[in-house]
N, C-alpha and C positions, 0 to 999 in steps of 0.2 A: 425564633428558632433557638433551641438550646445550644450551648457551646459544643456539646458532643455531636449533636446532629449537624451543626455547621461544619465541624471538623470532618466528619464522615462524608458529608456532601462534597466538601472541597477535595478530599482525598479521592473520592470517586471521580470527580471532574478531572483532576490531575492525571489519574490513571487512564481515563478515556482519551485525554489529549495526548498522552504519551503513546498510547496504542495507535491512535490515528497518525501521529508523526512517524512511527515505525512502519505503518502500513504504506504511507506515502513514500518513504525512503525505499522500501522494498520494490514498489512499482517503478520508481526511478531507476533502481539497479537493474530490474528486468529490462527496461527500455534500453539502458546503456549496454548491457550484455548482448542483447539481440541485435542492436544497431551495430555494435563492433563486429559481430559475426557476419552481418550483412556486408559491411565494408570489406572484410577479409575474404569472405567466400563468395561474394557476389550472388547471394540468393535473391530471388524475386522480391521486389519491394512490397507488392501486395501480400505475399506470403509472410513477410516479416511483420507487417502491420497487423495482419490477422493473428499471428502468433503472440505478439505483444498484447493485443486486446484480449485474447483468450486467457493468457496468464494473469493479467491484471484483473479480469473478471473473477478468476479463481481466488485471487488474494482478497477481493472485496467480499466474496461469498464466505470465505473462511474467517474473515475478520470484519464482521458487520459492525455498523456504527451503533446499533441498538438491537 
């Protein structure tokens, strides 16, 4: 592989890794926010888990891995 192709491939892989890291952090933030609301407002635990799942699914849909 040429030097330029190697550089571009590595750049693309780094961008992909950064995006996946940001996506994971966003899902962790969603979980923390919803869980804190659950603890403060005493919402139903099943509703909380469903909401977290729906929001994380939306994140994955909008930030696909490929």
